[in-house]
Biopython code that builds the backbone (N, CA, C, O; Angstrom):
import numpy as np
from Bio.PDB.StructureBuilder import StructureBuilder

atoms = [
    (1, "MET", "N", (102.145, 122.469, 95.087)),
    (1, "MET", "CA", (102.834, 121.391, 94.422)),
    (1, "MET", "C", (102.011, 120.117, 94.576)),
    (1, "MET", "O", (101.491, 119.822, 95.652)),
    (2, "ILE", "N", (101.902, 119.372, 93.488)),
    (2, "ILE", "CA", (101.124, 118.145, 93.490)),
    (2, "ILE", "C", (102.065, 116.973, 93.230)),
    (2, "ILE", "O", (102.889, 117.023, 92.317)),
    (3, "ALA", "N", (101.942, 115.932, 94.025)),
    (3, "ALA", "CA", (102.768, 114.745, 93.835)),
    (3, "ALA", "C", (102.353, 114.034, 92.551)),
    (3, "ALA", "O", (101.175, 114.011, 92.195)),
    (4, "GLU", "N", (103.334, 113.455, 91.861)),
    (4, "GLU", "CA", (102.998, 112.715, 90.644)),
    (4, "GLU", "C", (102.407, 111.356, 91.007)),
    (4, "GLU", "O", (102.614, 110.846, 92.108)),
    (5, "GLU", "N", (101.686, 110.794, 90.081)),
    (5, "GLU", "CA", (101.058, 109.496, 90.310)),
    (5, "GLU", "C", (102.127, 108.432, 90.508)),
    (5, "GLU", "O", (103.202, 108.501, 89.912)),
    (6, "ARG", "N", (101.830, 107.462, 91.337)),
    (6, "ARG", "CA", (102.780, 106.396, 91.660)),
    (6, "ARG", "C", (103.247, 105.656, 90.405)),
    (6, "ARG", "O", (104.433, 105.360, 90.264)),
    (7, "ALA", "N", (102.325, 105.360, 89.504)),
    (7, "ALA", "CA", (102.675, 104.626, 88.285)),
    (7, "ALA", "C", (103.673, 105.411, 87.433)),
    (7, "ALA", "O", (104.574, 104.822, 86.837)),
    (8, "ILE", "N", (103.522, 106.721, 87.373)),
    (8, "ILE", "CA", (104.440, 107.564, 86.604)),
    (8, "ILE", "C", (105.822, 107.542, 87.249)),
    (8, "ILE", "O", (106.834, 107.399, 86.563)),
    (9, "TYR", "N", (105.855, 107.684, 88.565)),
    (9, "TYR", "CA", (107.120, 107.644, 89.304)),
    (9, "TYR", "C", (107.828, 106.307, 89.090)),
    (9, "TYR", "O", (109.028, 106.275, 88.819)),
    (10, "GLU", "N", (107.085, 105.205, 89.211)),
    (10, "GLU", "CA", (107.689, 103.887, 89.058)),
    (10, "GLU", "C", (108.201, 103.666, 87.635)),
    (10, "GLU", "O", (109.234, 103.024, 87.441)),
    (11, "GLY", "N", (107.497, 104.184, 86.660)),
    (11, "GLY", "CA", (107.942, 104.087, 85.274)),
    (11, "GLY", "C", (109.242, 104.834, 85.046)),
    (11, "GLY", "O", (110.154, 104.326, 84.392)),
    (12, "ARG", "N", (109.324, 106.046, 85.590)),
    (12, "ARG", "CA", (110.566, 106.827, 85.474)),
    (12, "ARG", "C", (111.708, 106.114, 86.178)),
    (12, "ARG", "O", (112.832, 106.091, 85.676)),
    (13, "SER", "N", (111.427, 105.534, 87.335)),
    (13, "SER", "CA", (112.443, 104.829, 88.100)),
    (13, "SER", "C", (112.983, 103.630, 87.321)),
    (13, "SER", "O", (114.194, 103.413, 87.280)),
    (14, "ARG", "N", (112.095, 102.853, 86.706)),
    (14, "ARG", "CA", (112.517, 101.693, 85.902)),
    (14, "ARG", "C", (113.348, 102.142, 84.705)),
    (14, "ARG", "O", (114.355, 101.524, 84.362)),
    (15, "GLN", "N", (112.907, 103.229, 84.078)),
    (15, "GLN", "CA", (113.637, 103.739, 82.917)),
    (15, "GLN", "C", (115.044, 104.182, 83.329)),
    (15, "GLN", "O", (116.016, 103.889, 82.633)),
    (16, "ARG", "N", (115.150, 104.877, 84.443)),
    (16, "ARG", "CA", (116.458, 105.318, 84.932)),
    (16, "ARG", "C", (117.331, 104.117, 85.271)),
    (16, "ARG", "O", (118.524, 104.115, 84.968)),
    (17, "ARG", "N", (116.739, 103.079, 85.906)),
    (17, "ARG", "CA", (117.512, 101.878, 86.229)),
    (17, "ARG", "C", (118.019, 101.223, 84.951)),
    (17, "ARG", "O", (119.166, 100.780, 84.901)),
    (18, "ASP", "N", (117.190, 101.155, 83.926)),
    (18, "ASP", "CA", (117.610, 100.559, 82.659)),
    (18, "ASP", "C", (118.748, 101.350, 82.025)),
    (18, "ASP", "O", (119.671, 100.762, 81.461)),
    (19, "GLU", "N", (118.692, 102.676, 82.113)),
    (19, "GLU", "CA", (119.777, 103.521, 81.595)),
    (19, "GLU", "C", (121.068, 103.247, 82.363)),
    (19, "GLU", "O", (122.138, 103.134, 81.767)),
    (20, "ILE", "N", (120.965, 103.142, 83.668)),
    (20, "ILE", "CA", (122.132, 102.884, 84.513)),
    (20, "ILE", "C", (122.734, 101.531, 84.162)),
    (20, "ILE", "O", (123.950, 101.412, 84.011)),
    (21, "VAL", "N", (121.892, 100.514, 84.033)),
    (21, "VAL", "CA", (122.371, 99.168, 83.694)),
    (21, "VAL", "C", (123.064, 99.186, 82.338)),
    (21, "VAL", "O", (124.127, 98.584, 82.186)),
    (22, "GLU", "N", (122.488, 99.858, 81.359)),
    (22, "GLU", "CA", (123.089, 99.905, 80.024)),
    (22, "GLU", "C", (124.461, 100.572, 80.069)),
    (22, "GLU", "O", (125.410, 100.067, 79.468)),
    (23, "LEU", "N", (124.578, 101.680, 80.760)),
    (23, "LEU", "CA", (125.873, 102.354, 80.855)),
    (23, "LEU", "C", (126.889, 101.483, 81.608)),
    (23, "LEU", "O", (128.072, 101.464, 81.266)),
    (24, "HIS", "N", (126.421, 100.769, 82.625)),
    (24, "HIS", "CA", (127.289, 99.841, 83.352)),
    (24, "HIS", "C", (127.799, 98.760, 82.407)),
    (24, "HIS", "O", (128.988, 98.439, 82.415)),
    (25, "ARG", "N", (126.905, 98.196, 81.588)),
    (25, "ARG", "CA", (127.298, 97.158, 80.628)),
    (25, "ARG", "C", (128.318, 97.673, 79.626)),
    (25, "ARG", "O", (129.156, 96.917, 79.134)),
    (26, "GLN", "N", (128.241, 98.970, 79.328)),
    (26, "GLN", "CA", (129.187, 99.569, 78.386)),
    (26, "GLN", "C", (130.554, 99.804, 79.023)),
    (26, "GLN", "O", (131.503, 100.191, 78.341)),
    (27, "GLY", "N", (130.651, 99.569, 80.337)),
    (27, "GLY", "CA", (131.943, 99.657, 81.003)),
    (27, "GLY", "C", (132.164, 100.899, 81.846)),
    (27, "GLY", "O", (133.247, 101.069, 82.407)),
    (28, "LEU", "N", (131.168, 101.778, 81.954)),
    (28, "LEU", "CA", (131.343, 102.976, 82.767)),
    (28, "LEU", "C", (131.345, 102.619, 84.245)),
    (28, "LEU", "O", (130.657, 101.693, 84.674)),
    (29, "LYS", "N", (132.116, 103.356, 85.007)),
    (29, "LYS", "CA", (132.151, 103.199, 86.457)),
    (29, "LYS", "C", (130.974, 103.958, 87.062)),
    (29, "LYS", "O", (130.367, 104.806, 86.407)),
    (30, "GLY", "N", (130.660, 103.647, 88.315)),
    (30, "GLY", "CA", (129.513, 104.260, 88.983)),
    (30, "GLY", "C", (129.537, 105.777, 88.953)),
    (30, "GLY", "O", (128.529, 106.411, 88.642)),
    (31, "TYR", "N", (130.693, 106.365, 89.277)),
    (31, "TYR", "CA", (130.762, 107.829, 89.299)),
    (31, "TYR", "C", (130.631, 108.417, 87.897)),
    (31, "TYR", "O", (130.148, 109.539, 87.745)),
    (32, "GLU", "N", (131.055, 107.675, 86.870)),
    (32, "GLU", "CA", (130.908, 108.144, 85.496)),
    (32, "GLU", "C", (129.437, 108.103, 85.062)),
    (32, "GLU", "O", (128.952, 109.003, 84.376)),
    (33, "ILE", "N", (128.749, 107.049, 85.475)),
    (33, "ILE", "CA", (127.319, 106.940, 85.184)),
    (33, "ILE", "C", (126.576, 108.072, 85.871)),
    (33, "ILE", "O", (125.707, 108.708, 85.275)),
    (34, "ALA", "N", (126.923, 108.321, 87.133)),
    (34, "ALA", "CA", (126.276, 109.388, 87.901)),
    (34, "ALA", "C", (126.462, 110.735, 87.206)),
    (34, "ALA", "O", (125.517, 111.515, 87.088)),
    (35, "ARG", "N", (127.657, 110.998, 86.757)),
    (35, "ARG", "CA", (127.940, 112.267, 86.077)),
    (35, "ARG", "C", (127.156, 112.359, 84.773)),
    (35, "ARG", "O", (126.584, 113.404, 84.463)),
    (36, "GLU", "N", (127.127, 111.271, 84.010)),
    (36, "GLU", "CA", (126.425, 111.237, 82.718)),
    (36, "GLU", "C", (124.931, 111.512, 82.873)),
    (36, "GLU", "O", (124.332, 112.204, 82.050)),
    (37, "LEU", "N", (124.328, 110.961, 83.943)),
    (37, "LEU", "CA", (122.882, 111.079, 84.133)),
    (37, "LEU", "C", (122.488, 112.172, 85.128)),
    (37, "LEU", "O", (121.303, 112.365, 85.400)),
    (38, "SER", "N", (123.462, 112.877, 85.663)),
    (38, "SER", "CA", (123.216, 113.948, 86.645)),
    (38, "SER", "C", (122.457, 113.439, 87.868)),
    (38, "SER", "O", (121.482, 114.045, 88.313)),
    (39, "VAL", "N", (122.930, 112.311, 88.399)),
    (39, "VAL", "CA", (122.382, 111.752, 89.627)),
    (39, "VAL", "C", (123.548, 111.484, 90.571)),
    (39, "VAL", "O", (124.708, 111.657, 90.195)),
    (40, "SER", "N", (123.248, 111.068, 91.780)),
    (40, "SER", "CA", (124.316, 110.774, 92.727)),
    (40, "SER", "C", (124.890, 109.378, 92.477)),
    (40, "SER", "O", (124.222, 108.498, 91.934)),
    (41, "ALA", "N", (126.147, 109.202, 92.890)),
    (41, "ALA", "CA", (126.781, 107.894, 92.787)),
    (41, "ALA", "C", (126.048, 106.883, 93.664)),
    (41, "ALA", "O", (125.987, 105.699, 93.331)),
    (42, "GLY", "N", (125.497, 107.343, 94.771)),
    (42, "GLY", "CA", (124.726, 106.473, 95.654)),
    (42, "GLY", "C", (123.497, 105.912, 94.961)),
    (42, "GLY", "O", (123.173, 104.736, 95.126)),
    (43, "LEU", "N", (122.809, 106.745, 94.186)),
    (43, "LEU", "CA", (121.629, 106.280, 93.449)),
    (43, "LEU", "C", (122.037, 105.223, 92.424)),
    (43, "LEU", "O", (121.344, 104.220, 92.251)),
    (44, "VAL", "N", (123.148, 105.447, 91.755)),
    (44, "VAL", "CA", (123.634, 104.469, 90.776)),
    (44, "VAL", "C", (123.882, 103.134, 91.471)),
    (44, "VAL", "O", (123.481, 102.085, 90.966)),
    (45, "SER", "N", (124.533, 103.170, 92.611)),
    (45, "SER", "CA", (124.816, 101.957, 93.369)),
    (45, "SER", "C", (123.540, 101.232, 93.778)),
    (45, "SER", "O", (123.443, 100.012, 93.649)),
    (46, "ILE", "N", (122.574, 101.979, 94.265)),
    (46, "ILE", "CA", (121.294, 101.391, 94.683)),
    (46, "ILE", "C", (120.587, 100.743, 93.502)),
    (46, "ILE", "O", (120.095, 99.621, 93.619)),
    (47, "ARG", "N", (120.528, 101.429, 92.367)),
    (47, "ARG", "CA", (119.829, 100.896, 91.193)),
    (47, "ARG", "C", (120.526, 99.644, 90.646)),
    (47, "ARG", "O", (119.856, 98.711, 90.203)),
    (48, "LEU", "N", (121.863, 99.617, 90.673)),
    (48, "LEU", "CA", (122.574, 98.422, 90.227)),
    (48, "LEU", "C", (122.324, 97.258, 91.177)),
    (48, "LEU", "O", (122.193, 96.114, 90.741)),
    (49, "LYS", "N", (122.260, 97.544, 92.463)),
    (49, "LYS", "CA", (121.956, 96.503, 93.447)),
    (49, "LYS", "C", (120.546, 95.955, 93.204)),
    (49, "LYS", "O", (120.341, 94.742, 93.222)),
    (50, "GLU", "N", (119.587, 96.836, 92.980)),
    (50, "GLU", "CA", (118.215, 96.408, 92.688)),
    (50, "GLU", "C", (118.171, 95.545, 91.428)),
    (50, "GLU", "O", (117.456, 94.544, 91.378)),
    (51, "ALA", "N", (118.938, 95.938, 90.415)),
    (51, "ALA", "CA", (118.962, 95.182, 89.161)),
    (51, "ALA", "C", (119.517, 93.777, 89.396)),
    (51, "ALA", "O", (118.976, 92.796, 88.883)),
    (52, "ARG", "N", (120.599, 93.685, 90.174)),
    (52, "ARG", "CA", (121.168, 92.374, 90.502)),
    (52, "ARG", "C", (120.146, 91.505, 91.222)),
    (52, "ARG", "O", (119.958, 90.336, 90.884)),
    (53, "GLU", "N", (119.487, 92.093, 92.223)),
    (53, "GLU", "CA", (118.503, 91.351, 93.010)),
    (53, "GLU", "C", (117.302, 90.923, 92.162)),
    (53, "GLU", "O", (116.654, 89.920, 92.462)),
    (54, "ALA", "N", (117.007, 91.681, 91.105)),
    (54, "ALA", "CA", (115.902, 91.351, 90.212)),
    (54, "ALA", "C", (116.327, 90.320, 89.163)),
    (54, "ALA", "O", (115.515, 89.884, 88.347)),
    (55, "GLY", "N", (117.606, 89.935, 89.193)),
    (55, "GLY", "CA", (118.094, 88.923, 88.266)),
    (55, "GLY", "C", (118.512, 89.445, 86.909)),
    (55, "GLY", "O", (118.680, 88.665, 85.971)),
    (56, "MET", "N", (118.682, 90.754, 86.788)),
    (56, "MET", "CA", (119.102, 91.324, 85.507)),
    (56, "MET", "C", (120.557, 90.964, 85.232)),
    (56, "MET", "O", (121.370, 90.879, 86.153)),
    (57, "ASP", "N", (120.875, 90.755, 83.967)),
    (57, "ASP", "CA", (122.243, 90.454, 83.553)),
    (57, "ASP", "C", (123.042, 91.753, 83.511)),
    (57, "ASP", "O", (122.715, 92.661, 82.746)),
    (58, "LEU", "N", (124.078, 91.843, 84.325)),
    (58, "LEU", "CA", (124.904, 93.048, 84.367)),
    (58, "LEU", "C", (126.273, 92.827, 83.726)),
    (58, "LEU", "O", (127.206, 93.599, 83.946)),
    (59, "THR", "N", (126.377, 91.761, 82.932)),
    (59, "THR", "CA", (127.635, 91.455, 82.270)),
    (59, "THR", "C", (128.032, 92.610, 81.353)),
    (59, "THR", "O", (127.228, 93.114, 80.569)),
    (60, "ARG", "N", (129.279, 93.004, 81.475)),
    (60, "ARG", "CA", (129.785, 94.089, 80.624)),
    (60, "ARG", "C", (130.064, 93.546, 79.229)),
    (60, "ARG", "O", (130.424, 92.380, 79.066)),
    (61, "TYR", "N", (129.895, 94.403, 78.223)),
    (61, "TYR", "CA", (130.162, 94.004, 76.851)),
    (61, "TYR", "C", (131.653, 93.777, 76.685)),
    (61, "TYR", "O", (132.462, 94.453, 77.320)),
    (62, "ALA", "N", (132.015, 92.835, 75.839)),
    (62, "ALA", "CA", (133.426, 92.586, 75.555)),
    (62, "ALA", "C", (134.023, 93.795, 74.850)),
    (62, "ALA", "O", (133.362, 94.440, 74.036)),
    (63, "ALA", "N", (135.264, 94.092, 75.165)),
    (63, "ALA", "CA", (135.938, 95.216, 74.530)),
    (63, "ALA", "C", (136.132, 94.922, 73.041)),
    (63, "ALA", "O", (136.460, 93.799, 72.658)),
    (64, "ASP", "N", (135.928, 95.938, 72.218)),
    (64, "ASP", "CA", (136.102, 95.802, 70.779)),
    (64, "ASP", "C", (137.586, 95.668, 70.481)),
    (64, "ASP", "O", (138.371, 96.544, 70.846)),
    (65, "ARG", "N", (137.976, 94.597, 69.831)),
    (65, "ARG", "CA", (139.406, 94.346, 69.591)),
    (65, "ARG", "C", (139.750, 94.405, 68.118)),
    (65, "ARG", "O", (140.599, 93.644, 67.652)),
    (66, "SER", "N", (139.109, 95.294, 67.375)),
    (66, "SER", "CA", (139.419, 95.391, 65.945)),
    (66, "SER", "C", (140.521, 96.357, 65.681)),
    (66, "SER", "O", (140.904, 96.555, 64.528)),
]
sb = StructureBuilder()
sb.init_structure("model")
sb.init_model(0)
sb.init_chain("A")
sb.init_seg("    ")
for serial, (resi, resn, name, xyz) in enumerate(atoms, 1):
    if name == "N":
        sb.init_residue(resn, " ", resi, " ")
    sb.init_atom(name, np.array(xyz, "f"), 0.0, 1.0, " ", f" {name:<3s}", serial, name[0])
structure = sb.get_structure()
């Protein structure tokens, strides 16, 4: 088994964090995001914390009232 290159790993990690943030903005709860992406709820929590610390906007979208 060969380890993947660091840049590839970091790219996948950023992409996963962006997916988690987007689902969070759509209103999904941590365990729902985890189920959707087949990851642990702990990973979702860590990635959202990292996003907050990086200054990303985690504001949820307003509910559609039509």
